[in-house]
C-alpha positions as CSV (number, residue, x, y, z in Angstrom):
1,X,0.0,-0.1,-0.2
2,X,1.4,3.7,-0.7
3,X,2.3,5.7,1.8
4,X,0.6,9.0,1.9
5,X,2.1,11.6,0.5
6,X,0.5,14.5,3.3
7,X,-1.0,14.3,6.4
8,X,-4.0,15.5,8.3
9,X,-5.2,18.7,9.2
10,X,-7.6,19.4,11.7
11,X,-8.7,23.2,12.6
12,X,-10.7,24.4,15.7
13,X,-10.7,27.0,18.7
14,X,-10.3,26.6,22.8
15,X,-13.1,25.1,24.2
16,X,-16.7,25.4,23.1
17,X,-18.6,26.9,25.9
18,X,-18.1,30.9,25.8
19,X,-21.2,33.2,25.9
20,X,-20.3,35.5,23.6
21,X,-20.5,33.1,21.0
22,X,-23.7,32.8,21.4
23,X,-25.4,34.9,18.7
24,X,-22.1,35.3,16.4
25,X,-21.7,31.6,16.2
26,X,-23.8,29.7,17.8
27,X,-27.5,30.3,16.4
28,X,-29.7,32.1,18.5
29,X,-32.2,29.9,20.9
30,X,-29.6,26.9,21.1
31,X,-30.0,25.2,24.1
32,X,-26.4,24.9,26.0
33,X,-26.0,21.3,26.0
34,X,-26.3,21.0,22.0
35,X,-23.4,23.2,21.6
36,X,-20.9,21.4,21.1
37,X,-22.7,18.7,18.9
38,X,-22.7,21.9,16.5
39,X,-19.7,23.2,16.5
40,X,-18.1,19.5,16.7
41,X,-19.6,19.8,12.9
42,X,-18.9,23.7,12.3
43,X,-14.8,22.1,12.9
44,X,-12.4,19.5,12.9
45,X,-10.9,19.5,16.2
46,X,-11.3,21.4,19.6
47,X,-8.6,21.4,22.6
48,X,-10.7,21.2,25.8
49,X,-9.3,23.7,28.4
50,X,-11.5,22.3,31.3
51,X,-8.9,19.3,32.0
52,X,-5.7,22.3,32.5
53,X,-7.8,23.5,35.8
54,X,-9.7,20.3,37.2
55,X,-10.3,16.9,37.1
56,X,-13.4,15.8,34.3
57,X,-15.3,12.6,34.9
58,X,-14.5,10.4,33.0
59,X,-18.6,10.1,32.2
60,X,-18.4,14.3,30.7
61,X,-15.3,12.5,28.4
62,X,-17.6,9.4,27.2
63,X,-20.2,12.0,25.8
64,X,-18.5,13.9,24.4
65,X,-17.4,11.0,22.5
66,X,-20.7,9.9,21.9
67,X,-22.3,13.9,20.8
68,X,-18.8,14.6,18.0
69,X,-18.7,13.1,14.7
70,X,-16.4,10.0,13.7
71,X,-14.0,11.9,12.5
72,X,-13.9,14.3,14.9
73,X,-10.5,14.9,17.1
74,X,-10.0,16.4,20.6
75,X,-6.9,18.1,21.8
76,X,-6.1,17.9,26.1
77,X,-5.0,20.3,28.4
78,X,-2.7,18.6,30.9
79,X,-3.4,19.5,34.2
80,X,-1.6,22.6,35.9
81,X,-0.8,20.4,39.0
82,X,2.2,18.9,36.8
83,X,3.4,21.4,34.6
84,X,3.4,24.8,37.1
85,X,6.2,23.7,39.4
86,X,9.4,24.3,40.2
87,X,10.3,20.5,39.9
88,X,8.8,18.9,36.8
89,X,10.9,16.1,37.5
90,X,8.2,15.4,40.2
91,X,5.4,15.8,38.3
92,X,4.7,11.2,37.6
93,X,1.8,11.4,40.2
94,X,-0.2,14.1,38.6
95,X,0.8,12.6,35.0
96,X,-0.5,9.4,35.9
97,X,-3.4,10.4,37.9
98,X,-4.4,12.8,34.4
99,X,-4.1,9.4,32.4
100,X,-6.4,7.5,34.7
101,X,-9.3,10.2,34.7
102,X,-11.2,8.9,32.0
103,X,-9.2,10.4,29.3
104,X,-9.4,7.4,27.4
105,X,-13.2,7.4,27.3
106,X,-12.1,9.4,24.0
107,X,-11.5,6.5,22.8
108,X,-10.5,7.5,18.8
109,X,-10.6,10.7,19.3
110,X,-8.1,11.6,22.0
111,X,-5.9,13.7,20.2
112,X,-2.3,15.3,21.2
113,X,-2.0,15.8,24.8
114,X,-0.5,19.6,25.2
115,X,1.7,19.8,28.8
116,X,1.6,24.0,28.9
117,X,4.5,25.2,30.7
118,X,4.2,28.7,33.0
119,X,5.5,31.7,31.1
120,X,8.0,32.0,34.3
121,X,9.0,28.7,33.7
122,X,12.9,28.5,32.1
123,X,14.5,25.5,30.3
124,X,16.3,23.3,33.1
125,X,17.5,20.5,30.8
126,X,18.4,17.8,32.9
127,X,15.2,18.3,34.9
128,X,12.7,18.8,31.3
129,X,14.8,15.3,30.7
130,X,13.3,14.1,33.4
131,X,9.7,15.5,32.7
132,X,9.7,14.5,29.2
133,X,10.1,10.4,30.8
134,X,7.5,10.8,32.6
135,X,5.0,11.1,29.9
136,X,4.2,7.1,28.2
137,X,4.0,6.7,25.0
138,X,1.0,4.6,25.4
139,X,-1.5,4.0,28.2
140,X,-3.4,0.5,27.9
141,X,-2.7,-0.1,24.4
142,X,-4.0,3.4,23.6
143,X,-0.9,5.2,21.9
144,X,-0.2,9.1,23.0
145,X,0.5,12.3,21.5
146,X,2.5,14.4,23.7
147,X,3.3,18.4,23.2
148,X,4.8,21.3,24.9
149,X,3.9,24.8,25.4
150,X,6.8,26.3,26.2
151,X,6.8,30.2,26.7
152,X,10.1,31.4,28.0
153,X,13.2,32.9,26.1
154,X,15.1,30.4,27.5
155,X,13.8,27.5,25.3
156,X,15.2,29.0,22.4
157,X,18.0,26.2,22.6
158,X,19.1,23.8,20.2
159,X,18.9,21.5,23.6
160,X,15.4,22.2,24.2
161,X,14.5,20.7,20.2
162,X,17.3,18.1,20.8
163,X,15.3,16.8,24.2
164,X,11.6,17.2,22.6
165,X,12.7,15.1,18.8
166,X,14.7,12.2,21.3
167,X,11.5,12.0,22.6
168,X,9.1,12.4,20.1
169,X,7.2,15.2,21.6
170,X,5.9,18.1,19.4
171,X,6.8,22.2,20.3
172,X,3.8,24.1,20.1
173,X,3.9,26.2,17.7
174,X,2.6,30.1,19.2
175,X,1.2,31.9,16.1
176,X,1.5,35.7,16.5
177,X,1.6,35.7,19.5
178,X,3.8,37.6,22.3
179,X,5.4,33.8,23.2
180,X,8.6,32.9,21.7
181,X,8.2,30.9,18.5
182,X,10.0,27.3,18.1
183,X,8.4,25.7,14.9
184,X,11.0,23.1,14.9
185,X,8.6,19.5,13.7
186,X,10.3,17.6,17.1
187,X,7.3,14.7,16.1
188,X,4.7,13.5,13.6
189,X,2.4,15.6,13.9
190,X,2.5,19.6,14.0
191,X,0.3,20.9,16.9
192,X,0.2,25.0,16.5
193,X,-2.2,28.3,18.7
194,X,-2.3,31.5,16.5
195,X,-3.4,33.8,18.8
196,X,-3.9,37.0,16.2
197,X,-7.5,36.8,15.9
198,X,-8.4,41.4,16.5
199,X,-12.0,43.6,16.1
200,X,-11.4,44.5,12.3
201,X,-11.8,42.2,10.3
202,X,-15.0,39.9,10.1
203,X,-13.3,36.7,10.6
204,X,-10.7,37.8,12.9
205,X,-7.5,37.6,10.4
206,X,-7.3,40.1,6.8
207,X,-7.7,37.6,4.2
208,X,-4.2,37.4,3.1
209,X,-3.2,36.0,7.3
210,X,-6.0,33.7,7.0
211,X,-4.3,32.5,3.1
212,X,-1.2,32.1,4.8
213,X,-2.0,30.1,7.9
214,X,-3.6,27.6,5.6
215,X,-1.0,26.7,3.2
216,X,1.6,26.5,6.2
217,X,-0.7,24.1,7.3
218,X,-0.5,22.3,4.2
219,X,3.4,22.7,4.4
220,X,3.5,20.9,7.9
221,X,1.7,18.3,6.6
222,X,3.4,17.3,3.7
223,X,6.6,17.8,5.6
224,X,7.6,20.8,4.4
225,X,8.6,23.9,6.4
226,X,7.0,26.4,6.2
227,X,7.9,29.9,5.1
228,X,8.1,33.0,7.6
229,X,8.0,31.0,11.1
230,X,11.3,31.1,13.5
231,X,13.0,27.7,14.6
232,X,16.0,27.1,16.4
233,X,17.7,24.0,15.1
234,X,16.0,23.5,11.5
235,X,15.9,20.4,9.5
236,X,15.5,19.8,5.9
237,X,11.9,18.3,4.8
238,X,10.7,15.3,6.9
239,X,8.0,12.7,6.3
240,X,4.6,13.8,6.2
241,X,3.1,15.1,9.5
242,X,-0.5,15.4,10.8
243,X,-1.2,18.7,12.1
244,X,-3.3,20.3,14.8
245,X,-4.2,23.4,14.3
246,X,-6.1,26.1,17.1
247,X,-7.6,29.4,17.0
248,X,-6.7,30.8,20.6
249,X,-6.8,34.2,22.6
250,X,-6.6,37.6,20.5
251,X,-10.2,38.7,19.8
252,X,-12.0,35.3,21.0
253,X,-15.2,36.4,19.6
254,X,-14.1,35.4,16.0
255,X,-12.2,32.7,16.7
256,X,-14.4,30.4,15.4
257,X,-15.1,32.6,12.1
258,X,-11.1,32.4,11.6
259,X,-11.3,28.7,12.3
260,X,-13.8,27.8,9.7
261,X,-12.5,29.9,6.9
262,X,-9.1,28.3,7.6
263,X,-10.8,24.7,7.2
264,X,-12.3,26.3,4.3
265,X,-8.9,27.2,2.0
266,X,-8.2,24.1,3.2
267,X,-10.4,22.5,1.1
């Protein structure tokens, strides 16, 4: 069987419960309990933010699985109890508790897990290597995909990129953001969070900017390096990669429109 020439691209937003989306995105009169059902048919992925702040019930993960289309995928934010600590190497119990909390109820809809670090967290090679060793490749027979979102300039270090590559962990690409941009591919997938929507354009971004992000997603999926992004330890073109791109923060009310515009451009 011939190998795929391009990875799968999924585009979405962070969460689905946001009152200002009722009207601009959700139809008037749509009951709140059907918002995920609606959003998952307009987008191809959603990043669940609630898992960062506290545990969710297994029944919730099972319900989210059942309310979404067969080819829909969720990304999860890893718990802050694992990442907002002085010594990351001590996060083992928090990581294990999170992975045993019911996330596997998402089944094939379980996408990458984003382990987001605090903006004040600096790069400590030994401690970070120990943390990456705590992230299992499989749990109960299910393969896991891990990404790390670092937000301190000290991570713009080739040693950090090398560690991520050795462990097959993606570095979250910060797009149009104040955080350091490290667009080096380090895993078999790419995880990007773009944060530049504004109040002016109807879809949050001007058309040319939406075109640019769609083209970058295509390039990543084809194993290529997109133009205009900062890297630390660049490599030549690699294999096709799945892409997860989320429109986050910025002018949040416009984020669903921006995500849908990018999906439209990707055809």
